[in-house]
N, C-alpha and C positions, 0 to 999 in steps of 0.2 A: 504494500500500500504506500503511495507517495506521501512524503512529509507534508503536513498541513501547516499553512502559514496564515498569519493574521496581519491586518493593516490597522494600526492605531487601536488595537484591542477589539476590533470588529472582524468576525470571520469573513473571509472573502467568499464571494458567491459560490455555492456548491461545496463549501468546505466547512468544517466545524472545529470547535476547540475541544479540549479534554472536558469530560463531564465532572463537575465539582460536587455532585451529590451522589449518594449511594442509592442507585436505582432500585435495588431489591427492597430497601427499607421504605422508599417512597411508595413502591407498588404494594407492599404489604399494608401500609397505612391506608392507602386508597381502597384496598380490598376490604378493610374493616368497615368502610363506608358503603359496601356492596356495589362498588364501581370497578371498572376496568381501566387500565392505563395504556395509552399508546406511546410508542417510542418518541413521537413528536412532543408529547406532553413532558417527557423527561428532559428532552433537549431544551424546550422552552423554559422549564423550571431552572435548569442549569444556567441558561442565558440570563435569567433574572438574578441569580446569585452573582454572576459576573458583574452585572450592572450595579448591584448593591455594593459589592466590594470596590468597584471603581468610584462610586459616589462617596463611599466612606473614606477611601484614600485621599480623594480630593478635599474633603472636609477636614480631615486630620492635617493634611499639608497646609491648608489655609489657616489653620489654628496653630501652626508652627510646631506640630508634633510629627514624629515618625512612628508613633504607636496608634493603631486603630483601637478605639474604645467603643463600648456599647452605644454611647451617645452619638457616635458618628454614623451608626447604622439606622 
């Protein structure tokens, strides 16, 4: 499989980043809600985590810190 690259933290069209969530745990939790999970849902959830981290790092940096705290999320 070819190496996947990103441009400014955004996946290039047709390519994806590493998944930041534990898909099996997410699927198990969704299963407790009597629902099924698509692969697309896992990818979108991971993308949301990437965005949350990006926003938190920007906020932390704006406040002169190199440590992300709960308040940044």
